[in-house]
Structure formats: C-alpha cells, structure tokens
N, C-alpha and C positions, 0 to 999 in steps of 0.2 A: 480580424474576428471580433471588433465591437459591432460592427454592420451588421451580424445576426442577431436578432432579437433574443432577448434573455430566456423567455422560455422556451423558445427552439432550441438554442445553445445548451441549456439543461437537459432536454432530451437526448440531444447528440452524444452529451458527456455520458448518459445514463445507459445510453446504446452500446458506447465504447467500453463500459464498463463489463455489462453483461458479456458481450464478446471476448474479451478478455479473461472472465471468469469462466466460460464455455471451453476457451482454448486451454486454461489452467488445468481443469478438471478433465478434460479429455487427454492431456498428457501426462496426469497424475495417475489417473486410473490402471494403466499397465504398469506402471512402478510400483503399484500397492501388492501386487503379487510378489515382487523380489525385496522390497526395502521395508524397514522398519518405520511405523509411522513418525518416530521421532526423526528420523533422518531424512522422510518426506518435509517434514513441518520446519527443519532446518534448512534443506536447500530451497526451500517456496520462499522463505523469508530471507534468503541471502539474495535470490534473484529480485525481490523486492526493493531490498536497499538497493543495489545495483541499478534497477532500474529506475530509483527514485533518487539516485545520489546527485544527479545536476540541480534539482528543486531543493535538497535539502544543505548545497553548497549556499545556493543563492537565499534562501531562506534564515540561515546560520547567525548573520547579525541581526536581525530582527528578533531572534530566540534569545541573544545576550542582552536585549535591553527589556525583556519581559518582567512584570512585577510578580507574577506567579509562577516561578519557579518549583515552588512546592507542589502546586497543582500540576505542573507538566509531570514533575519526576512522578507522583503519585498516579497519575495515568497511566506512564510508563510502567509502572509496576505491576499495576491491575491487567495492563494489557499482556504482560510480559507472564502473569500468573495464568492469564486464561489461554 
C-alpha cells in the first residue's frame, strides 16, 4: 500500500468514502418510511461500530497512553449531542 503515492491514496480513500455514503443513503431511504429517525440513527451507529471494531481494538492501547483524555471525552460528548 505504501507504493501508491500519498495524493493518489488520499483520492482513493475519498472515493471509497463517497461510495460508502451513497450505499448507506440508498439503504436508509426506504427505511425512513417505516422507522423513526432515532431508530435509523441507532442502527447506523451500531453498524458503524461493528465495522470499525477491528481498528478500535488495534488503537485501544494507544488510547490508554494519551495525555488528552479530557479532550477525547469532551469530543465524544459533543459528538453524542450532535
């Protein structure tokens, strides 16, 4: 993966993210007629956590070593409120 130049790699990540958002929105649209918006947000977040679980598990030791734990908690609270 390091053989790909950084700008091209960034562009590929952006295209992959756009594809994921498109798929997510196309799956949510039919559900919006039947489910409450809070249920949709809950399911979206659950699937995001399951998808990100391997990365979270790998990053957990580095999280414990941080000196900015208060800032991480504050960011999580703002994200939760949003």
